[in-house]
C-alpha positions in Angstrom: -72.6 7.9 -11.6 -70.6 5.0 -11.4 -71.1 2.3 -14.6 -70.0 -1.0 -13.7 -69.6 -4.3 -16.2 -69.5 -7.6 -14.3 -71.0 -11.0 -15.4 -72.1 -14.6 -14.0 -72.7 -18.0 -14.6 -74.5 -18.7 -11.4 -77.3 -21.3 -12.1 -80.2 -21.2 -9.0 -84.2 -21.3 -7.9 -85.1 -18.1 -6.8 -86.5 -18.7 -2.8 -89.7 -17.9 -1.2 -89.8 -14.8 1.1 -90.0 -16.4 4.0 -87.3 -19.1 2.6 -84.8 -15.7 2.1 -86.0 -14.6 5.6 -85.0 -17.5 7.7 -82.0 -18.0 5.5 -80.6 -14.0 5.6 -78.5 -12.8 8.6 -79.9 -9.0 7.7 -82.9 -8.1 5.3 -83.5 -4.4 4.9 -84.8 -2.0 2.5 -81.5 0.7 0.9 -80.7 2.7 -1.4 -77.0 1.9 -3.4 -74.8 5.5 -2.5 -71.7 4.0 -4.2 -70.3 1.1 -6.1 -66.4 0.0 -5.0 -64.3 -2.9 -6.5 -62.5 -5.1 -4.1 -61.9 -8.2 -2.4 -64.3 -11.0 -3.7 -65.9 -8.9 -6.3 -68.0 -5.6 -6.1 -69.5 -4.0 -3.2 -72.5 -1.8 -2.9 -72.8 0.9 0.2 -76.2 0.9 0.7 -78.0 4.0 2.9 -80.6 1.9 4.6 -84.0 2.9 5.0 -85.8 0.1 7.0 -84.6 -3.0 8.7 -86.5 -6.5 9.2 -83.5 -8.3 10.6 -80.0 -8.1 11.8 -78.6 -5.3 13.1 -80.4 -2.1 12.0 -77.1 0.0 10.8 -77.4 3.2 9.1 -75.3 2.2 6.1 -74.0 -1.0 5.4 -71.5 -2.7 2.4 -72.8 -5.9 0.7 -70.3 -7.8 -1.9 -73.0 -8.9 -4.7 -72.9 -12.5 -5.7 -74.1 -15.3 -8.2 -75.9 -13.2 -11.2 -76.8 -10.2 -9.0 -75.9 -6.9 -10.0 -76.5 -3.6 -7.8 -76.6 0.0 -9.4 -76.3 3.7 -7.7 -79.3 5.2 -7.0 -81.4 2.0 -7.1 -83.6 0.9 -4.1 -83.4 -2.8 -3.1 -84.9 -5.1 -0.9 -81.6 -7.1 0.3 -81.6 -10.5 1.8 -77.8 -10.6 2.9 -75.9 -13.2 4.8 -72.5 -12.4 6.5 -69.4 -13.8 4.9 -66.3 -15.2 6.7 -65.9 -12.4 9.2 -69.5 -12.9 10.7 -69.3 -9.3 12.2 -71.7 -7.9 9.6 -68.5 -6.5 7.8 -69.0 -8.7 4.9 -72.6 -9.2 4.2 -73.1 -11.0 0.7 -76.1 -11.2 -1.6 -76.8 -13.1 -4.7 -79.4 -13.9 -6.9 -80.5 -16.8 -5.0 -81.2 -14.7 -1.8 -84.5 -13.5 -3.0 -82.7 -9.7 -3.3 -85.4 -7.6 -5.2 -85.1 -4.1 -6.9 -88.1 -2.2 -5.9 -87.0 1.3 -7.3 -84.7 2.4 -10.4 -85.4 6.2 -11.1 -88.8 7.1 -11.5 -89.7 3.6 -12.1 -91.1 1.6 -8.9 -91.3 -2.3 -9.2 -93.5 -2.5 -6.2 -93.2 -4.1 -2.9 -94.1 -7.6 -2.9 -92.3 -9.0 0.0 -92.8 -6.0 2.3 -96.3 -6.8 3.3 -95.2 -10.4 4.1 -92.2 -9.2 6.1 -94.6 -7.3 8.5 -93.4 -4.9 11.2 -89.7 -2.6 10.4 -87.6 -0.9 12.0 -85.5 2.5 11.1 -82.2 2.1 11.3 -80.0 3.5 14.1 -78.7 7.4 13.0 -74.7 7.6 12.7 -74.4 3.4 12.6 -72.5 1.8 10.2 -71.4 -1.8 9.6 -68.2 -2.4 9.3 -66.7 -1.6 5.9 -64.8 -5.0 3.9 -61.2 -5.5 4.7 -60.3 -3.7 1.2 -56.6 -4.6 1.7 -57.4 -8.1 2.8 -57.6 -9.9 -0.2 -56.3 -13.2 0.9 -59.8 -13.8 2.9 -61.7 -12.9 0.1 -59.4 -14.0 -2.4 -61.4 -15.4 -5.9 -59.0 -18.9 -5.5 -59.7 -19.6 -1.5 -56.8 -21.5 0.0 -58.5 -24.9 -0.1 -58.5 -24.5 -3.7 -54.8 -23.2 -4.7 -53.9 -26.2 -2.2 -56.1 -28.7 -4.6 -54.5 -27.2 -7.6 -50.9 -27.9 -6.2 -51.4 -31.3 -5.1 -52.6 -31.9 -8.9 -49.7 -30.5 -10.1 -47.6 -32.3 -8.2 -49.1 -35.6 -8.9 -49.2 -34.9 -12.2 -45.7 -34.2 -12.3 -45.1 -37.9 -10.2 -46.9 -39.4 -12.9 -45.1 -38.4 -16.0 -41.6 -39.1 -13.8 -43.0 -42.9 -13.7 -43.9 -42.9 -17.0 -40.3 -41.5 -18.6 -38.4 -43.6 -16.3 -40.6 -46.5 -17.5 -40.1 -45.6 -21.2 -35.8 -45.3 -20.0 -35.9 -48.8 -18.4 -37.8 -50.3 -21.8 -35.5 -48.7 -24.4 -32.0 -49.5 -22.2 -32.8 -53.6 -20.7 -29.9 -54.4 -18.6 
């Protein structure tokens, strides 16, 4: 079993099951079969047991976000949404998604939302959602392009202000 250390500083309100369902691209119950660190943080590969919404893949990868930590062998009700690729290979879930731990070892935490979700379907045997782009860190960088551009623009502006201040000092100390 892989032990993974994670931290988060998110603050959120947990949605109702109806809100979580409507906001999700895929809703399923699954068992974590492996954890992997990759672009955008930690990823859990799930063996899908039941599906309520989305493509009924037998396995999917989900990126944990905002206070959610998956652990190998545990069973979860996952409310996931598509990431930037929008092809199911970039599913994300986090604390504010409504995702719940259902079973850990011999401890059963109940199935409160399952009755509300209604009829499920089994996954299609032999199908797998696309894997994350393990080598493509640019798309999933911890610092998106716009943030890097914003920092660069702020640095240039700060350098400009510093240059103006130096020139003013020189002009004041050397009047002609």
